[in-house]
N, C-alpha and C positions, 0 to 999 in steps of 0.2 A: 322316599317311600318308608313306610313303617313296615317293616317285615313280618311284625307280629300280627298286623291288622290286613294283610293280603288278603283280595277277594280270591276264594277258591276258584270260581266259575265266573267267567265273563260271557255275556251274551253280546252279540252286534248285528245290528239291523244296518245292512251296507246300502246305504241308499244314495243315489246321486250320479250313478255312472253314465248314463244318458246325459244329464245335464251338463257332466263335466264335458263330454264330448261335445256337444253343442257349443259350450263355452269355448273350446279348442277349435271350433270349425272343423271337427272331423267325424268320420262315421262312427255311428253309436256303438257299433260292434268293437271298434278301437277302445272305447270307453269301458266295455265291459270287460275286455283284455287286460286293460290297464287295472281295473278292480280287482282282477284275478292275481294280479303280480302283487299288489298291495297285500291282498290276502294272505298270499304265502309269507311275504315279510313278516307280516304283523304276528301270525301263528308261531313262527320261528322265534320271534323276539318275547312273545308271551311266556314260550317255554324258558327261555333264558332268565326271565325274572321271576320265575317260580309259580305261575299261573297253572293249575293242574287241570283245568278244563275250560274250552273255548268254544262256544256254539255261535253259528252263523247263519242269517237268514238268506239264502241264495235263490230260491225260486218258492212263491207262495202257491196256494191254490187258485188265486185270484189272478195270479199272473198269466193265467190260459187267456184271458180276456185281451191280451195284448195282440198286434198283429202276428198272422201265421209265419211271417218271415221273421220277427223277431224270436219268436218263440224257438223257432228251428234254428236260428244262429245260437241262441242261449244254450239248447239242448246239446248241440255240436260242441260249444266252448266247453260245457261241464264234462262232457265225455272225454273229450281230449285233455281237459285239466285233469281228471281223475286219473286216467291213462298215464300221463307224464307225471304226475305229482305224487302218486302212490309209492313211486320207486325211492323218490328223495325221502318222503315222509318215513318208509320204513327204516333208511339208513341214519335218520335222526330220531328215532325212539317215538315217533309220532303215531298214534292209534286214531284211524279215521271212523267214523260212526256216520249213517246215513239216517236222519229222522223225517219221517214222512210217507207217505203213500206210493212205494215205488212201482206199483203194480201198473200206475197209469202211463209209466215211461215207456219209451223204446225197449226194444229187447236188447237191442246193442247199449245202450246206457245201463240198461239193469244187470247186464254181464259187467260191465265195466266197475259199477259200485259193488258187485260182489266179489271181484277180485282184488279192488282196494281194501275192502273190509277184512276180507280173508288174508290179504298179504300183511297187514298191520295190525292184527287182532292181539298179538302179544306185546305190542310195545306199550311202553308204562309212563314215559316221561311227561307228555301230555296227551288227554283225549280230545281229539278236534272233532267236533259234530257238524254237520251240514245239514241245516233244514232245506229239504228238497220237496217239491211239492207238498209243502206242509201249510196247514192252517192251525190255529189253537183250538177253535172250536171243532174242527174236523177231528182232531187228534182226542178231543174229550169223547165225542161221539163215537170214534173207534174204541174206546177204552170202557166206554158203556155196554157197547155189543160184546166186547170180551168177558166183562164180568157177567153179564146177563146170560151168556152162553155157559159160564161156571154155574151160576145158580141152575140153570135149566139141567144139567148133567148132574147136579146133586154134589157136585165139589166144593160149593160155597152156600153158606147160609146167608140170605138176606142182612139178618142181625149182624153179622161178621163183616160187613161192607164198611170201610172208613177210608181216612185220607191215604194211609199206607196202601191199601188195596187199590186204590184209585191210582197213585203214583206208580205202583208196580205193573200197571197195564198201559202205561203211556209209552209213547215213543223212548223218552228219555229214562226209561227203567235202568237204575243202577248209577244214574248220574245225580249228584246233589243240586238243587235248586240253584239259579244264577245268583250271584249276591249283586252283581252289577251288570246294566244293561246299557249298552251306548247305542245311540241313533246318530248317523250323519245326515247331512244335507239340509238340518234345519227344521225338519218335518218334527212335530210335537205331538206323537200317535206311537202306540204299539204295534198296529196292524196284525193283531193276531199273533204275534210272535211270543211262543213259551206261555200262553194264557194262564195256565193252571201254575205253572211253576214261577211265575212272577211275581206272585201276590206280595211279597216283602223284598222283591229287589229295588236296589237304588237305582235312579235312571240319570241319565246324563245326555244331552241333546247338543250336538255340536253342528255350529253352522258352517260346515265344509262338506264338500263331497268325497264320497270314499275314495276315489284314487289318490285324493291329498292327504289321507289320513297317515300319519307318520307314527314311528316308535316314541318320538317325544310326545305326541297327542295321549299314546296310551300309558305312558309314564305319568301325564298330567291328569289322567282319568283315574288311575290309581291313586295319586295324592288327594284329589278331590274324594274318592271314597274312604280315605283314611281319616278324613276331617268329619264325615258324618256320624251320627249316632243312631245306631239300630236297636230300637227297645222291641220290635216285633210285637208290638200292641200292648206292651206291658207298662209303657211310661209315658 
């Protein structure tokens, strides 16, 4: 890896937990649990190689369309994951952030989110953001409403609205745009992940399920990123 050309921020669309479980002939919930183990491993390794920000797509606004049983299992897994992982994240200098509309989540999960964010808020080694009840268009609408409210109150002039104002009203406020976005499972779409922020991101699509994603895969993704020339529209 070229240490002078490391991606500062990597986004990951963690796809394929259910298909991985199906391939193994096991319950889909075990696929999600295995995916959670992979996530913890990859965040720790990203910190080790010098990545400063990592953002993962955990649950989209469209995922509510899944069966009530699966949504319930996912929410329970997320709550238990945050309750358990936030303790280790704190000792490993990992800051946890949540991106998305948490108001639609259960009170118990909201409390777990609040505790995890508060417990790790002063950590600095890496910022680990979890997109939860997140949709790219939903995020932009949320930002528009905040900006409109500021204009209505008179604290912002319409003429002053620019890209920085929009960025400052997104869930990712204070986080740089992703340099590299990885999607597992062989699917070739963004699914509304970081829609505003990803306009100049490099994409890498891998034909393997998320539970099988390894540290070596992250190394190879960074090496591939090193090879790409980013002109940001200038060349």
